[in-house]
Structures are given as structure tokens and as C-alpha cells.
C-alpha positions in Angstrom: 0.2 -0.1 0.1 2.8 2.5 0.6 4.4 1.8 -2.5 1.5 2.5 -4.3 1.0 5.8 -2.7 4.5 6.5 -3.5 4.1 5.9 -7.0 1.2 8.2 -7.2 2.8 10.6 -5.6 5.8 10.4 -8.2 3.2 9.7 -11.2 1.5 13.1 -9.8 4.8 15.3 -9.3 5.7 14.3 -12.7 2.4 15.1 -14.5 3.0 18.4 -12.8 6.1 19.3 -13.5 5.3 18.8 -17.5 2.3 21.1 -17.2 4.6 23.3 -15.5 7.4 23.5 -17.9 5.5 23.5 -20.9 6.4 25.5 -23.9 5.7 28.8 -24.7 3.6 29.5 -27.8 3.4 32.2 -30.1 0.1 33.7 -31.4 0.5 32.7 -34.8 0.3 28.9 -34.1 -2.8 29.3 -32.6 -4.6 31.9 -35.2 -4.2 33.2 -38.4 -5.9 36.4 -37.7 -3.2 39.3 -38.2 -4.7 41.3 -35.2 -5.3 38.3 -32.5 -2.0 39.9 -30.7 -2.8 43.5 -31.2 -6.2 42.2 -29.7 -5.0 40.9 -26.7 -2.6 43.1 -25.8 -5.3 45.7 -26.1 -7.2 43.4 -23.9 -4.4 43.2 -21.2 -4.4 47.2 -21.1 -8.2 47.5 -21.2 -10.3 50.0 -19.0 -12.8 47.0 -18.5 -11.9 44.7 -15.7 -13.3 42.0 -17.2 -11.7 42.3 -20.6 -8.2 43.0 -18.7 -8.9 40.0 -16.7 -9.7 37.5 -19.0 -7.3 38.7 -21.7 -4.6 37.9 -19.0 -5.9 34.8 -17.5 -6.0 33.4 -21.7 -2.1 34.9 -21.9 -1.0 32.9 -19.2 -3.5 29.8 -20.2 -2.3 29.3 -23.6 1.3 30.9 -22.5 1.5 33.1 -25.2 5.1 34.8 -24.8 4.5 37.8 -26.9 2.0 39.2 -24.4 4.8 39.4 -21.9 6.1 42.7 -21.9 2.0 44.1 -21.8 2.0 41.8 -19.0 4.4 43.4 -17.0 3.5 46.6 -17.8 0.3 45.8 -16.4 1.7 44.6 -13.4 3.3 47.7 -12.7 0.4 49.8 -13.5 -2.6 47.5 -12.3 -4.6 48.7 -9.2 -6.6 46.0 -8.7 -5.1 43.2 -6.3 -6.8 40.2 -7.8 -5.9 41.4 -11.3 -2.1 41.5 -9.9 -2.4 38.3 -8.9 -3.6 36.5 -12.1 -0.9 38.6 -13.7 1.6 37.1 -11.3 0.1 33.8 -12.3 -0.1 34.3 -15.8 4.2 35.2 -16.2 4.6 32.3 -13.9 2.7 29.9 -16.1 5.3 31.3 -18.9 8.1 30.6 -17.0 9.0 34.3 -17.7 12.3 35.5 -16.4 11.5 39.3 -16.6 8.1 38.8 -15.2 9.3 36.4 -12.4 12.0 39.5 -11.7 9.4 42.0 -10.9 7.9 40.1 -7.9 10.1 40.8 -5.6 9.1 44.4 -5.9 5.6 43.2 -5.9 5.7 41.6 -2.5 7.8 44.1 -0.8 6.1 47.2 -1.7 2.3 46.2 -2.4 -0.3 47.5 -0.1 -2.6 44.6 -0.1 -1.7 41.0 2.0 -3.1 39.1 -0.4 -1.1 40.3 -3.0 2.1 40.0 -1.1 1.1 36.7 0.0 0.3 35.3 -3.6 3.5 36.9 -5.3 5.4 35.7 -2.4 4.2 32.0 -3.4 4.3 32.3 -6.8 8.2 33.6 -6.8 9.2 30.7 -4.4 7.6 28.0 -6.4 9.1 29.8 -9.6 12.4 29.2 -7.6 11.5 25.9 -7.0 10.7 25.0 -10.3 14.0 26.5 -11.6 16.2 24.9 -9.1 14.7 21.5 -9.8 14.8 21.6 -13.6 18.7 22.9 -13.0 18.7 19.6 -11.0 17.0 17.4 -13.5 19.4 18.5 -16.3 22.6 18.2 -14.6 21.4 14.6 -13.4 20.6 13.6 -17.1 24.1 15.1 -18.1 25.8 12.7 -15.9 24.1 9.3 -17.6 
């Protein structure tokens, strides 16, 4: 029974690592619409909170690395705490090094305790993921 639990745990960890370290995409691989990138960037900067939230979410969900700069700029100017967290999660899902470098600023200087807690957790998870990835690469090179 103990071996079964250990096996299931290892399987889940492998699946999660695969999901986290998945490949980023270019928007052109998802659609032939020549205005798609402009539209998603406009949505990220929209004055409408719902449009902004969904654009940020979709950027992270599909790992649209081309939206990285727009997300970082929006993170710096965003006033709604929940959207700051969604931006941090989108940048994490993309494994954006530039975006992750902004998170220590966020959890050090933001007024919202939720933003501080979540951005700190996202940043720590990013560091763990990077460390595990480097460990796996160095272990596989020994084989």
C-alpha cells in the first residue's frame, strides 16, 4: 500500500512538472488572425476590468510569450489586487524570467496582504521549479 501511494505521488509530480515546464507558444500558432496579438495586448491594457482579467488569463493559459511585455507593464500599473495576482500567475505559467524578476518588487511594496502573500508564493514556486529543472538537467547529463 505504501509503494502504491509513493508511486501515485511520483506520477502526479511528473505530470505537474510537465504542465509547468510546457512550451510557450506564439499566437500565430493558434490563429491566422493578423490582429490577434494586438487584440490581446489591447485587452490586457483595457479600461474594462472583465476584458482585462480575461485577456491576462488567456495569455497565461495559452502561454502566449509575446504578451510578456504587456503583462509586465500592466503589473506595474495595475491597481486591482486580484488582477495583480492573475498577472503573476500568467507570468509564472509562461516561466517568464523578466516577469518573475518583478515579483520581489510586488511582494515588498504592495499594500494588499493578499497580493504580497500570493506573489511571494508564486515567486518561491518559480525558484523551486527552476532549481528542480536544473537538478534534472545536471542529473541527466551524468547518465
